[in-house]
Backbone as a chain_set.jsonl record, in Angstrom:
{"seq": "XXXXXXXXXXXXXXXXXXXXXXXXXXXXXXXXXXXXXXXXXXXXXXXXXXXXXXXXXXXXXXXXXXXXXXXXXXXXXXXXXXXXXX", "coords": {"N": [[-32.453, 76.95, 66.394], [-30.64, 77.119, 64.455], [-27.745, 75.987, 62.658], [-24.947, 74.549, 64.324], [-22.042, 76.49, 64.863], [-19.541, 75.276, 64.85], [-19.88, 72.932, 63.468], [-19.418, 71.315, 60.339], [-20.99, 72.23, 57.241], [-21.346, 70.441, 55.129], [-21.277, 67.164, 55.627], [-19.979, 65.072, 54.279], [-17.912, 66.131, 52.666], [-16.221, 68.414, 54.144], [-14.81, 70.65, 53.241], [-15.97, 71.497, 50.929], [-17.794, 74.012, 49.183], [-21.004, 75.476, 50.1], [-23.852, 74.411, 48.305], [-25.665, 76.466, 46.25], [-29.022, 77.075, 45.528], [-31.787, 78.018, 43.442], [-34.787, 79.588, 44.568], [-38.159, 78.293, 44.72], [-39.91, 80.293, 43.979], [-38.504, 81.845, 42.136], [-38.3, 80.077, 39.968], [-41.026, 79.892, 39.278], [-41.54, 82.528, 38.529], [-39.894, 82.775, 36.267], [-41.153, 80.879, 34.653], [-43.611, 82.186, 34.372], [-42.822, 84.476, 32.937], [-41.983, 83.26, 30.54], [-44.383, 82.031, 29.68], [-45.957, 84.326, 29.334], [-44.553, 85.67, 27.284], [-44.822, 83.723, 25.311], [-47.609, 83.715, 24.953], [-48.081, 86.338, 23.99], [-46.593, 86.216, 21.632], [-48.018, 84.178, 20.328], [-50.548, 85.401, 19.975], [-49.791, 87.543, 18.332], [-48.964, 86.087, 16.13], [-51.316, 84.739, 15.227], [-52.999, 86.851, 14.68], [-51.62, 88.311, 12.899], [-50.485, 90.692, 13.518], [-52.425, 92.56, 13.299], [-54.199, 95.016, 14.741], [-56.889, 95.366, 14.811], [-58.079, 92.935, 14.824], [-60.227, 90.587, 16.481], [-59.09, 88.855, 18.426], [-56.873, 90.208, 19.264], [-57.565, 91.827, 21.322], [-57.149, 90.416, 23.628], [-54.465, 90.299, 24.168], [-53.059, 91.479, 26.295], [-54.738, 91.185, 28.451], [-55.119, 88.466, 29.198], [-52.456, 87.56, 30.067], [-52.166, 89.373, 32.222], [-54.279, 88.637, 33.912], [-53.391, 86.056, 34.468], [-50.993, 86.544, 35.917], [-52.036, 87.891, 38.156], [-53.694, 85.889, 39.221], [-51.712, 84.0, 39.771], [-50.286, 85.357, 41.8], [-52.214, 85.408, 43.806], [-52.541, 82.666, 44.302], [-49.944, 82.08, 45.205], [-49.934, 83.568, 47.576], [-51.891, 82.198, 49.057], [-50.67, 79.678, 49.315], [-48.438, 80.464, 50.761], [-49.583, 81.301, 53.198], [-50.753, 78.918, 53.993], [-48.618, 77.1, 54.321], [-46.984, 78.492, 55.994], [-44.562, 79.517, 55.354], [-41.904, 81.878, 54.611], [-41.52, 82.578, 51.976], [-43.009, 81.299, 49.004]], "CA": [[-32.594, 75.996, 65.344], [-29.575, 77.285, 63.482], [-26.682, 74.991, 62.732], [-23.86, 74.877, 65.228], [-20.97, 77.128, 64.105], [-18.41, 74.367, 64.762], [-20.224, 71.802, 62.61], [-19.339, 71.603, 58.904], [-22.278, 72.176, 56.564], [-21.372, 69.242, 54.304], [-20.57, 66.168, 56.417], [-19.171, 64.198, 53.433], [-16.717, 66.879, 52.304], [-16.375, 69.681, 54.864], [-14.158, 71.76, 52.549], [-16.769, 71.882, 49.765], [-18.688, 75.155, 49.45], [-22.428, 75.165, 50.107], [-24.483, 74.489, 47.0], [-26.749, 77.445, 46.251], [-30.073, 76.783, 44.567], [-32.811, 79.047, 43.311], [-36.03, 79.276, 45.261], [-39.281, 77.943, 43.84], [-40.51, 81.527, 43.486], [-37.761, 82.255, 40.949], [-38.715, 79.208, 38.874], [-42.375, 80.258, 38.866], [-41.461, 83.806, 37.815], [-39.342, 82.488, 34.943], [-42.214, 80.224, 33.909], [-44.58, 83.228, 34.049], [-42.268, 85.293, 31.854], [-42.007, 82.485, 29.302], [-45.775, 81.895, 29.255], [-46.401, 85.633, 28.854], [-43.938, 85.894, 25.97], [-45.449, 82.776, 24.392], [-48.968, 84.18, 24.653], [-47.983, 87.526, 23.132], [-46.16, 85.731, 20.322], [-49.143, 83.442, 19.744], [-51.555, 86.367, 19.524], [-49.236, 88.263, 17.184], [-48.913, 85.178, 14.983], [-52.631, 84.436, 14.655], [-53.64, 88.074, 14.199], [-50.775, 88.934, 11.882], [-50.16, 92.041, 13.96], [-53.569, 93.434, 13.032], [-54.787, 95.416, 16.026], [-58.353, 95.358, 14.704], [-58.521, 91.544, 14.957], [-60.871, 90.417, 17.789], [-58.216, 88.18, 19.397], [-55.842, 91.137, 19.735], [-58.054, 92.416, 22.577], [-56.724, 89.576, 24.754], [-53.006, 90.198, 24.198], [-52.558, 91.854, 27.61], [-55.702, 90.818, 29.496], [-54.877, 87.093, 29.653], [-51.279, 87.502, 30.925], [-52.411, 90.107, 33.463], [-55.1, 87.767, 34.754], [-52.526, 84.953, 34.908], [-50.089, 87.024, 36.963], [-52.828, 88.165, 39.355], [-54.071, 84.586, 39.758], [-50.491, 83.417, 40.333], [-49.975, 86.02, 43.072], [-53.202, 84.956, 44.79], [-52.188, 81.286, 44.656], [-48.722, 82.137, 46.021], [-50.31, 84.067, 48.905], [-52.591, 81.105, 49.745], [-49.659, 78.68, 49.671], [-47.608, 81.057, 51.809], [-50.317, 81.262, 54.462], [-51.02, 77.529, 54.351], [-47.39, 76.45, 54.77], [-46.326, 79.316, 57.012], [-43.229, 79.865, 54.885], [-41.699, 83.276, 54.284], [-41.705, 82.697, 50.532], [-43.425, 80.019, 48.441]], "C": [[-31.507, 76.158, 64.299], [-28.496, 76.238, 63.709], [-25.59, 75.494, 63.669], [-22.687, 75.412, 64.408], [-19.776, 76.195, 63.915], [-18.648, 73.205, 63.828], [-20.047, 72.188, 61.146], [-20.711, 71.437, 58.256], [-22.426, 70.908, 55.731], [-20.593, 68.151, 55.035], [-19.69, 65.251, 55.573], [-17.854, 64.878, 53.08], [-16.808, 68.248, 52.956], [-15.743, 70.878, 54.167], [-14.952, 72.249, 51.342], [-17.668, 73.06, 50.11], [-20.149, 74.701, 49.428], [-22.997, 75.337, 48.709], [-25.669, 75.441, 47.083], [-27.75, 77.062, 45.166], [-31.062, 77.938, 44.535], [-34.061, 78.62, 44.061], [-37.113, 78.934, 44.248], [-39.914, 79.188, 43.246], [-39.816, 81.995, 42.205], [-38.172, 81.4, 39.75], [-40.114, 79.566, 38.37], [-42.391, 81.592, 38.127], [-40.927, 83.6, 36.405], [-40.403, 81.829, 34.065], [-43.288, 81.244, 33.497], [-44.102, 84.116, 32.917], [-42.35, 84.549, 30.521], [-43.435, 82.305, 28.784], [-46.327, 83.213, 28.713], [-45.846, 85.912, 27.46], [-44.549, 84.959, 24.932], [-46.846, 83.211, 23.987], [-48.936, 85.381, 23.707], [-47.555, 87.113, 21.724], [-47.265, 84.989, 19.594], [-50.19, 84.399, 19.187], [-51.045, 87.146, 18.305], [-49.22, 87.379, 15.942], [-50.295, 84.952, 14.38], [-53.35, 85.682, 14.137], [-52.847, 88.727, 13.081], [-50.402, 90.362, 12.24], [-51.27, 93.042, 13.721], [-54.27, 93.771, 14.347], [-56.313, 95.453, 15.989], [-58.937, 93.947, 14.827], [-59.114, 91.344, 16.356], [-59.979, 89.743, 18.84], [-57.157, 89.126, 19.967], [-56.263, 91.823, 21.031], [-57.524, 91.671, 23.803], [-55.206, 89.505, 24.912], [-52.443, 90.54, 25.58], [-53.465, 91.404, 28.744], [-55.398, 89.437, 30.063], [-53.6, 87.002, 30.5], [-51.473, 88.241, 32.258], [-53.24, 89.269, 34.427], [-54.275, 86.596, 35.288], [-51.59, 85.368, 36.037], [-50.846, 87.301, 38.262], [-53.245, 86.853, 40.022], [-52.86, 83.902, 40.402], [-50.11, 84.036, 41.667], [-50.951, 85.594, 44.161], [-52.882, 83.536, 45.246], [-50.938, 81.261, 45.526], [-49.034, 82.604, 47.44], [-51.011, 82.968, 49.717], [-51.599, 80.035, 50.184], [-48.792, 79.193, 50.806], [-48.305, 80.985, 53.157], [-50.542, 79.833, 54.935], [-49.781, 76.85, 54.923], [-46.685, 77.229, 55.869], [-44.916, 79.712, 56.614], [-43.153, 81.362, 54.606], [-41.972, 83.52, 52.812], [-42.127, 81.342, 50.011], [-42.319, 79.38, 47.622]], "O": [[-31.466, 75.39, 63.338], [-28.356, 75.684, 64.799], [-25.348, 76.695, 63.787], [-22.365, 74.849, 63.362], [-19.066, 76.31, 62.917], [-17.69, 72.543, 63.427], [-20.475, 73.268, 60.741], [-21.503, 70.596, 58.68], [-23.523, 70.358, 55.639], [-19.364, 68.2, 55.064], [-18.728, 64.692, 56.101], [-16.793, 64.263, 53.185], [-17.41, 69.159, 52.388], [-16.1, 72.017, 54.468], [-14.643, 73.303, 50.786], [-18.241, 73.109, 51.198], [-20.489, 73.684, 48.824], [-22.664, 76.293, 48.009], [-26.573, 75.243, 47.894], [-27.372, 76.764, 44.033], [-31.157, 78.727, 45.475], [-34.354, 77.429, 44.172], [-36.994, 79.251, 43.064], [-40.408, 79.147, 42.119], [-40.475, 82.488, 41.289], [-38.369, 81.918, 38.651], [-40.359, 79.545, 37.164], [-43.174, 81.769, 37.194], [-41.445, 84.183, 35.452], [-40.545, 82.166, 32.89], [-43.814, 81.167, 32.387], [-44.881, 84.474, 32.033], [-42.735, 85.123, 29.502], [-43.673, 82.414, 27.582], [-47.081, 83.216, 27.739], [-46.577, 86.338, 26.566], [-44.77, 85.364, 23.791], [-47.227, 83.095, 22.823], [-49.686, 85.425, 22.732], [-48.098, 87.611, 20.737], [-47.435, 85.149, 18.385], [-50.663, 84.227, 18.064], [-51.795, 87.378, 17.357], [-49.437, 87.86, 14.831], [-50.444, 84.97, 13.158], [-54.209, 85.587, 13.26], [-53.36, 89.607, 12.389], [-50.043, 91.153, 11.367], [-51.081, 94.243, 13.919], [-54.862, 92.899, 14.983], [-56.955, 95.559, 17.034], [-60.154, 93.785, 14.922], [-58.571, 91.872, 17.327], [-60.106, 90.038, 20.028], [-56.606, 88.867, 21.037], [-55.419, 92.343, 21.76], [-57.461, 92.237, 24.894], [-54.713, 88.718, 25.72], [-51.446, 89.95, 25.996], [-53.012, 91.256, 29.879], [-55.415, 89.252, 31.28], [-53.65, 86.409, 31.578], [-50.998, 87.784, 33.298], [-52.938, 89.2, 35.618], [-54.446, 86.192, 36.438], [-51.414, 84.627, 37.005], [-50.356, 86.984, 39.346], [-53.16, 86.72, 41.242], [-52.984, 83.292, 41.464], [-49.661, 83.332, 42.571], [-50.557, 85.437, 45.316], [-52.943, 83.235, 46.438], [-50.875, 80.497, 46.489], [-48.46, 82.091, 48.401], [-50.762, 82.821, 50.913], [-51.68, 79.54, 51.308], [-48.447, 78.438, 51.715], [-47.676, 80.641, 54.158], [-50.523, 79.562, 56.136], [-49.876, 76.106, 55.899], [-45.869, 76.666, 56.599], [-44.151, 80.195, 57.448], [-44.166, 82.028, 54.394], [-42.573, 84.526, 52.436], [-41.659, 80.321, 50.516], [-42.505, 78.292, 47.076]]}, "num_chains": 1, "name": "protein.A"}
């Protein structure tokens, strides 16, 4: 199923290099990092950095649960599509 070695990859301009794109997994990881940083910043803003505030208990629990849920969803998608990586 691999491309024939004699065939150019880009039929319009055979001399053009192949365009490299990031996988969907990279985009989801970046989104996870941004959401985690946003959540931590949100909690720090509403608690004023006070560790005794009741909302401060969720500063790490919510992002951890999000990452675990994201890994489970990625595993389900991987098995459903049969792809190596989601």
